C-alpha positions, 0 to 999 in steps of 0.5 A: 676726736675727728672721724676724718681719715688722716695720714699715719706715719706707721701705715702705707695707704694706697694713693687715691686714683683721683682728687674725687677719691681723695679722703686725706687732705694733701695726699697726692693722687695716682693721676697727679703722680702719673701726670707729673712723671709725664709733664717733668720727664716725658715718662708716659703714664702707661709705664706704670700700669702694673704699679701701685702707689702708696704714701707712708709718712707725710708726702713719702711716696712709694712704688710697688709692682703689683698691688695689695689691700690697703692700708698695710702696716709694714716697714717697707713696700717696694721702693721709695719714689717721690716726695710730694708735700713740699713746694716742688715734688722731688723724685728719689734716686731709686726712682731716677735710676729705675725709670730714668732710662724712659725719660725724654725731657729734663735729662742732663747728659754728663760727660765722663768727668761730670759724671764722676763729679756727680757720682761723688756728690759734688756740685758743678757748673753745667752749660745746659739749656733745660728746665730749672729744678729736678732732673735726671743725671745720666751718662752714656755707658756701653752705648746706653744712657745710664741714669745716675740719679737726681740732680738740682739745676739752678742758676747754671749749677748742677747740685748732685743729690746722690745720698751720701751713703751712695756716693762713689769715687769712680 
């Protein structure tokens, strides 16, 4: 048996601060997570100063306001935040709804009918000049931009990634 640290799907492990501190191969670092949110959505790294990041399972990143000792063997911690062990990192619906108001890039502002279709989980054509890939879908509500969730924009089509159990007919 190897003494090298490995990922344990039954345990939360704090993300290492930097690549120099990484012990588990393939595990994202806090710096990489902060840089990704900044580069993809324009959310400044200091937004997350009071948060700690954890991996449980392969590439399932959770965020917690505050901190704990690491590792932690519990069922849940904070909220799911990001999927990292795939070619393109994917934010969760929870993360988009919680932090999407701060996004300055890759936010598709949907009109009322587009927002309704998105909330129902429907894919739709979208005339949008932003980057392809994952985005925050939002709609103006009571004069404020309200993030609805995560969409995937490819080839002129917005795919709604609202989980089936959270889809609504508005």
